[in-house]
ZAROTOR-696224 format. One record per residue (C-alpha): x, y, z. Coordinates in steps of 0.5 Angstrom, whole numbers, padded with zeros to 4 digits, always signed. Layout:
<sites>
XYZ/...
</sites>
This chain:
<sites>
+0015+0030-0077/+0022+0029-0074/+0020+0023-0069/+0022+0025-0061/+0022+0019-0059/+0025+0012-0063/+0025+0005-0061/+0028+0001-0065/+0028-0007-0066/+0028-0007-0058/+0028-0014-0054/+0030-0015-0047/+0031-0022-0044/+0031-0023-0037/+0036-0028-0033/+0032-0033-0028/+0033-0039-0024/+0029-0043-0030/+0032-0040-0036/+0031-0034-0040/+0025-0031-0041/+0025-0026-0047/+0019-0020-0045/+0020-0016-0051/+0022-0018-0059/+0023-0013-0064/+0020-0007-0062/+0020-0001-0066/+0015+0004-0067/+0016+0012-0067/+0014+0018-0062/+0013+0025-0065/+0013+0031-0061/+0007+0033-0057/+0004+0026-0059/+0001+0022-0053/+0001+0015-0054/-0002+0009-0051/+0000+0002-0051/-0004-0004-0050/-0004-0011-0049/-0004-0018-0046/-0003-0018-0039/+0005-0020-0038/+0007-0018-0046/+0013-0014-0043/+0009-0007-0043/+0013-0005-0036/+0020-0008-0039/+0019-0003-0045/+0017+0002-0041/+0023+0001-0036/+0028+0001-0042/+0026+0007-0045/+0027+0010-0039/+0034+0007-0038/+0033+0005-0032/+0034-0003-0036/+0039-0004-0041/+0036-0007-0047/+0039-0013-0049/+0039-0011-0057/+0036-0006-0061/+0037+0002-0059/+0032+0007-0056/+0035+0015-0058/+0031+0021-0055/+0032+0027-0059/+0036+0023-0063/+0041+0022-0058/+0042+0014-0055/+0039+0012-0048/+0044+0011-0044/+0042+0012-0037/+0036+0016-0035/+0035+0023-0039/+0034+0030-0035/+0028+0032-0039/+0024+0025-0038/+0018+0024-0031/+0016+0016-0031/+0009+0015-0026/+0010+0008-0024/+0005+0003-0023/+0009+0001-0016/+0006+0008-0014/+0009+0006-0007/+0016+0004-0008/+0017+0011-0012/+0015+0016-0006/+0019+0018+0001/+0016+0015+0006/+0020+0021+0011/+0019+0026+0006/+0011+0031+0006/+0008+0030+0001/+0010+0038-0002/+0017+0036-0001/+0016+0029-0005/+0014+0034-0012/+0019+0038-0010/+0025+0034-0010/+0025+0033-0018/+0026+0040-0018/+0031+0042-0013/+0037+0042-0020/+0032+0046-0024/+0029+0051-0018/+0030+0056-0013/+0026+0055-0006/+0020+0059-0008/+0019+0057-0015/+0020+0050-0013/+0014+0051-0007/+0010+0055-0012/+0010+0049-0017/+0009+0043-0012/+0002+0047-0010/+0000+0048-0017/+0001+0040-0019/-0002+0039-0012/-0008+0043-0014/-0009+0040-0021/-0010+0033-0017/-0014+0035-0012/-0009+0034-0006/-0008+0041-0003/-0011+0041+0003/-0006+0034+0005/+0001+0038+0003/+0004+0037+0010/+0001+0030+0010/+0006+0024+0010/+0005+0019+0003/+0005+0013+0010/-0002+0017+0012/-0005+0016+0004/-0010+0011+0002/-0007+0008-0004/-0010+0013-0009/-0009+0019-0007/-0001+0015-0006/-0002+0015-0014/-0004+0022-0014/+0002+0025-0011/+0006+0020-0016/+0002+0023-0021/+0003+0030-0018/+0011+0030-0018/+0012+0028-0026/+0008+0034-0028/+0011+0039-0023/+0017+0037-0026/+0014+0038-0034/+0019+0034-0037/+0019+0033-0044/+0017+0025-0045/+0013+0023-0040/+0012+0015-0039/+0006+0013-0035/+0006+0005-0033/-0002+0004-0031/-0003+0011-0028/-0010+0011-0026/-0012+0004-0024/-0011+0006-0017/-0016+0011-0017/-0024+0011-0016/-0028+0012-0024/-0029+0019-0022/-0022+0021-0020/-0020+0017-0027/-0024+0022-0031/-0022+0027-0028/-0015+0025-0028/-0014+0023-0035/-0018+0030-0038/-0013+0033-0033/-0007+0029-0037/-0011+0032-0043/-0010+0039-0041/-0003+0039-0039/-0001+0035-0045/-0003+0041-0049/-0002+0047-0045/+0006+0045-0044/+0006+0041-0051/+0008+0033-0047/+0010+0028-0050/+0007+0023-0047/+0007+0015-0047/+0002+0012-0043/+0001+0004-0042/-0005+0001-0040/-0010-0006-0039/-0016+0000-0040/-0019-0001-0049/-0023+0006-0046/-0018+0010-0043/-0014+0008-0049/-0018+0011-0053/-0020+0017-0050/-0013+0019-0049/-0010+0017-0054/-0008+0020-0060/-0006+0014-0063/-0005+0006-0060/+0000+0001-0061/-0003-0005-0059/+0002-0011-0057/+0001-0019-0058/+0002-0023-0053/+0009-0025-0050/+0015-0024-0052/+0011-0017-0054/+0011-0014-0063/+0006-0009-0065/+0000-0012-0068/-0003-0005-0071/+0000+0002-0069/-0008+0005-0070/-0009+0013-0070/-0014+0017-0068/-0019+0020-0071/-0024+0024-0065/-0025+0031-0064/-0022+0036-0059/-0024+0038-0054/-0025+0030-0051/-0032+0030-0046/-0032+0024-0042/-0039+0023-0044/-0041+0025-0051/-0033+0024-0054/-0035+0016-0051/-0042+0016-0053/-0040+0017-0061/-0040+0012-0066/-0032+0013-0067/-0031+0012-0060/-0035+0005-0060/-0032+0003-0067/-0025+0005-0065/-0026+0001-0058/-0029-0005-0062/-0023-0005-0066/-0017-0005-0060/-0022-0010-0057/-0023-0015-0064/-0014-0015-0064/-0013-0016-0056/-0018-0022-0057/-0023-0019-0052/-0029-0023-0051/-0028-0029-0054/-0030-0035-0050/-0026-0041-0055/-0022-0046-0051/-0016-0043-0056/-0017-0036-0052/-0018-0038-0046/-0011-0043-0047/-0008-0036-0048/-0011-0031-0043/-0007-0037-0039/+0000-0037-0042/+0000-0030-0041/-0002-0030-0033/+0004-0035-0033/+0009-0030-0037/+0007-0024-0033/+0009-0028-0026/+0016-0030-0029/+0018-0023-0033/+0015-0021-0025/+0020-0025-0022/+0025-0025-0027/+0025-0017-0027/+0025-0017-0019/+0031-0021-0020/+0035-0016-0024/+0033-0010-0019/+0036-0014-0013/+0042-0015-0018/+0042-0008-0020/+0042-0004-0013/+0047-0010-0011/+0052-0007-0015/+0050+0000-0014/+0052-0001-0006/+0059-0005-0008/+0060+0001-0012/+0058+0005-0007/+0062+0003-0001/
</sites>
């Protein structure tokens, strides 16, 4: 199978006040057309940085990302991202409907945009909220708007950073099943970052398990669960339970040793450093953009 997405020897180092911090190091993997690959790893290991480099929002300090065989040097036209910080990705002055329509302006006429947006909002259960504004919605509903916007765009590659973290359990299950349905119907390639081991097993065709910071690939696990998947029978199956346990072991989940506790504390400290460094880099980029446009 020819890879749609290829990540080769990828690394990124942030410059912060207290020195350089390497978020990811020597990451290499591929994603084939129509695959759904889940990425799991400890907090602060660089998962969000990985998505930003793949999307072209952050230029890696080393290595290469290619999409359809072409180097990613900016944000590709056929890519969509659902950010973990969903509230910053929505336009507060636009209605829910207009937010979902926004990325379609360059490719579709008005009536087609409205129909596509209405369909996506129905998928995520927000048809009745189309006239509201993001600030009138709960956090979970805002996240569903961000997901609807990405699904309406129908990208070749969909990147999702903790996409269901802000919704309740029932809505999470419904959105997981929706993602599988959209992937199957539109042959969308999806890369999902998640902290939820069960979610990675339920959704994925493969699971990439990352090490602690700086991130590298510890394991690339195939998920051999029968389709269609079901929230009850799939999660009760021996194959599901066995793979979940394997991922947990690779992440050292559930172990109470002092070594693991120390590693978790170091991961949390790393997460805070990466977040500070990433905010500083984003602020610098925004300042450069403002200077260039003035």
